[in-house]
C-alpha positions as a Markdown table, in Angstrom:
| # | Residue | x | y | z |
|---|---|---|---|---|
| 1 | Unk | 0.0 | 0.0 | 0.0 |
| 2 | Unk | 1.3 | 3.5 | -1.0 |
| 3 | Unk | 1.6 | 5.8 | 2.0 |
| 4 | Unk | 3.8 | 8.6 | 0.9 |
| 5 | Unk | 6.2 | 8.7 | -2.1 |
| 6 | Unk | 8.2 | 11.5 | -3.7 |
| 7 | Unk | 10.7 | 12.3 | -6.3 |
| 8 | Unk | 12.6 | 15.4 | -7.3 |
| 9 | Unk | 9.5 | 17.3 | -8.5 |
| 10 | Unk | 6.5 | 16.0 | -6.6 |
| 11 | Unk | 5.2 | 14.1 | -3.6 |
| 12 | Unk | 2.1 | 11.9 | -3.3 |
| 13 | Unk | 0.4 | 11.0 | -0.1 |
| 14 | Unk | -2.6 | 8.6 | 0.1 |
| 15 | Unk | -5.6 | 9.7 | 2.1 |
| 16 | Unk | -6.8 | 7.0 | 4.5 |
| 17 | Unk | -10.6 | 6.4 | 4.2 |
| 18 | Unk | -10.8 | 7.8 | 0.7 |
| 19 | Unk | -10.4 | 5.1 | -1.9 |
| 20 | Unk | -7.9 | 6.1 | -4.6 |
| 21 | Unk | -7.6 | 9.7 | -3.2 |
| 22 | Unk | -4.3 | 11.5 | -2.8 |
| 23 | Unk | -2.6 | 14.8 | -1.9 |
| 24 | Unk | -0.1 | 15.8 | -4.6 |
| 25 | Unk | 2.5 | 18.5 | -3.9 |
| 26 | Unk | 4.3 | 19.8 | -7.0 |
| 27 | Unk | 7.5 | 21.9 | -6.7 |
| 28 | Unk | 6.7 | 25.0 | -8.8 |
| 29 | Unk | 8.7 | 25.6 | -11.9 |
| 30 | Unk | 8.6 | 29.3 | -11.1 |
| 31 | Unk | 11.4 | 30.8 | -9.0 |
| 32 | Unk | 10.3 | 31.9 | -5.5 |
| 33 | Unk | 7.0 | 30.2 | -5.8 |
| 34 | Unk | 5.8 | 27.6 | -3.3 |
| 35 | Unk | 4.3 | 24.2 | -3.9 |
| 36 | Unk | 1.1 | 23.6 | -5.9 |
| 37 | Unk | -1.0 | 21.3 | -3.8 |
| 38 | Unk | -4.0 | 19.3 | -5.2 |
| 39 | Unk | -6.3 | 16.4 | -4.4 |
| 40 | Unk | -6.1 | 13.6 | -6.9 |
| 41 | Unk | -8.6 | 10.9 | -7.5 |
| 42 | Unk | -7.6 | 7.9 | -9.7 |
| 43 | Unk | -10.6 | 6.3 | -11.4 |
| 44 | Unk | -9.1 | 3.0 | -12.4 |
| 45 | Unk | -12.4 | 1.8 | -14.0 |
| 46 | Unk | -12.6 | 4.7 | -16.4 |
| 47 | Unk | -8.8 | 5.2 | -16.7 |
| 48 | Unk | -9.1 | 8.8 | -15.6 |
| 49 | Unk | -7.0 | 10.9 | -13.2 |
| 50 | Unk | -9.0 | 13.8 | -11.7 |
| 51 | Unk | -7.0 | 16.6 | -10.1 |
| 52 | Unk | -8.6 | 19.3 | -7.9 |
| 53 | Unk | -6.8 | 22.6 | -7.1 |
| 54 | Unk | -8.5 | 24.8 | -4.5 |
| 55 | Unk | -6.1 | 27.7 | -5.4 |
| 56 | Unk | -5.4 | 28.3 | -1.7 |
| 57 | Unk | -1.7 | 27.3 | -1.8 |
| 58 | Unk | -0.4 | 30.7 | -2.9 |
| 59 | Unk | 1.5 | 29.2 | -5.9 |
| 60 | Unk | 0.8 | 28.6 | -9.5 |
| 61 | Unk | -2.4 | 26.7 | -10.5 |
| 62 | Unk | -2.5 | 23.1 | -11.7 |
| 63 | Unk | -3.2 | 24.4 | -15.1 |
| 64 | Unk | 0.2 | 26.1 | -15.2 |
| 65 | Unk | 2.1 | 23.2 | -13.6 |
| 66 | Unk | 0.4 | 20.3 | -15.5 |
| 67 | Unk | 2.6 | 18.9 | -18.2 |
| 68 | Unk | 3.8 | 15.5 | -19.5 |
| 69 | Unk | 6.6 | 15.3 | -16.8 |
| 70 | Unk | 4.1 | 15.8 | -14.0 |
| 71 | Unk | 1.8 | 13.2 | -15.4 |
| 72 | Unk | 4.7 | 10.7 | -16.0 |
| 73 | Unk | 6.1 | 11.2 | -12.5 |
| 74 | Unk | 2.7 | 10.9 | -10.8 |
| 75 | Unk | 1.7 | 7.8 | -12.6 |
| 76 | Unk | 5.2 | 6.3 | -12.1 |
| 77 | Unk | 5.0 | 6.8 | -8.3 |
| 78 | Unk | 1.7 | 5.0 | -8.3 |
| 79 | Unk | 2.8 | 2.2 | -10.6 |
| 80 | Unk | 0.3 | 3.2 | -13.4 |
| 81 | Unk | 0.8 | 3.3 | -17.1 |
| 82 | Unk | 0.8 | 7.0 | -18.1 |
| 83 | Unk | -0.5 | 6.5 | -21.6 |
| 84 | Unk | -3.5 | 4.6 | -20.3 |
| 85 | Unk | -5.1 | 7.5 | -18.5 |
| 86 | Unk | -6.9 | 10.7 | -19.2 |
| 87 | Unk | -6.3 | 13.8 | -17.0 |
| 88 | Unk | -9.2 | 16.1 | -15.9 |
| 89 | Unk | -8.4 | 19.3 | -14.0 |
| 90 | Unk | -10.8 | 21.1 | -11.7 |
| 91 | Unk | -10.6 | 24.4 | -9.8 |
| 92 | Unk | -12.9 | 26.9 | -8.1 |
| 93 | Unk | -15.4 | 29.0 | -10.0 |
| 94 | Unk | -14.6 | 31.9 | -12.2 |
| 95 | Unk | -17.9 | 33.7 | -12.7 |
| 96 | Unk | -19.8 | 31.1 | -10.6 |
| 97 | Unk | -19.0 | 28.2 | -12.9 |
| 98 | Unk | -16.4 | 25.6 | -11.8 |
| 99 | Unk | -13.4 | 25.4 | -14.1 |
| 100 | Unk | -13.1 | 21.8 | -15.5 |
| 101 | Unk | -11.0 | 20.8 | -18.5 |
| 102 | Unk | -9.4 | 17.7 | -19.9 |
| 103 | Unk | -5.8 | 18.2 | -20.8 |
| 104 | Unk | -4.2 | 16.4 | -23.8 |
| 105 | Unk | -0.6 | 16.1 | -22.9 |
| 106 | Unk | 0.5 | 15.3 | -26.4 |
| 107 | Unk | -0.2 | 18.8 | -27.7 |
| 108 | Unk | -1.0 | 20.6 | -24.4 |
| 109 | Unk | -4.5 | 21.4 | -25.6 |
| 110 | Unk | -7.6 | 21.6 | -23.3 |
| 111 | Unk | -11.1 | 20.5 | -24.1 |
| 112 | Unk | -14.5 | 20.5 | -22.4 |
| 113 | Unk | -15.4 | 17.5 | -20.3 |
| 114 | Unk | -18.6 | 15.5 | -20.9 |
| 115 | Unk | -21.0 | 15.5 | -17.9 |
| 116 | Unk | -20.7 | 11.7 | -17.4 |
| 117 | Unk | -16.8 | 12.0 | -17.2 |
| 118 | Unk | -16.9 | 14.6 | -14.4 |
| 119 | Unk | -16.0 | 13.3 | -10.9 |
| 120 | Unk | -18.9 | 14.6 | -8.8 |
| 121 | Unk | -17.0 | 15.1 | -5.6 |
| 122 | Unk | -14.5 | 17.4 | -7.3 |
| 123 | Unk | -17.2 | 19.2 | -9.2 |
| 124 | Unk | -19.1 | 20.0 | -6.0 |
| 125 | Unk | -15.9 | 21.0 | -4.3 |
| 126 | Unk | -15.0 | 23.4 | -7.1 |
| 127 | Unk | -18.6 | 24.7 | -7.3 |
| 128 | Unk | -18.7 | 25.5 | -3.6 |
| 129 | Unk | -15.0 | 26.7 | -3.5 |
| 130 | Unk | -14.2 | 24.0 | -0.9 |
| 131 | Unk | -10.7 | 23.4 | 0.5 |
| 132 | Unk | -8.7 | 20.4 | -0.3 |
| 133 | Unk | -9.2 | 17.2 | 1.7 |
| 134 | Unk | -6.3 | 16.7 | 4.1 |
| 135 | Unk | -7.9 | 14.7 | 6.9 |
| 136 | Unk | -7.1 | 11.1 | 7.5 |
| 137 | Unk | -3.7 | 11.3 | 5.7 |
| 138 | Unk | -1.7 | 8.1 | 5.9 |
| 139 | Unk | 1.8 | 9.1 | 7.2 |
| 140 | Unk | 4.9 | 7.2 | 6.1 |
């Protein structure tokens, strides 16, 4: 069972009591910026990785940080095959509407997400501007 793993650019901590839910901390690529911190849910059935950024970490957003290296490093730490998964990013509302996009890491393009592909918990968290889930972290 994964408890906490890290490499040179990110760390991942499993949340106890939340199946396939993690805290991911990414070292910002911008000088003098702190870590980007997100909740991540791995939907193994639908081969989708959902990433929620509450924008409270005083660093760059997941949209700015997300790239092929982050995806490769995250999936590698969890023992997943990078090219088997889609990546959907969520963050709090701009003009009352949660920001949700799928990122295509081959060409760094973003696209709308079909309603049936949205992870309801992260949608509700973004809609209500909820903070990240930290409780019940499994410590290494």
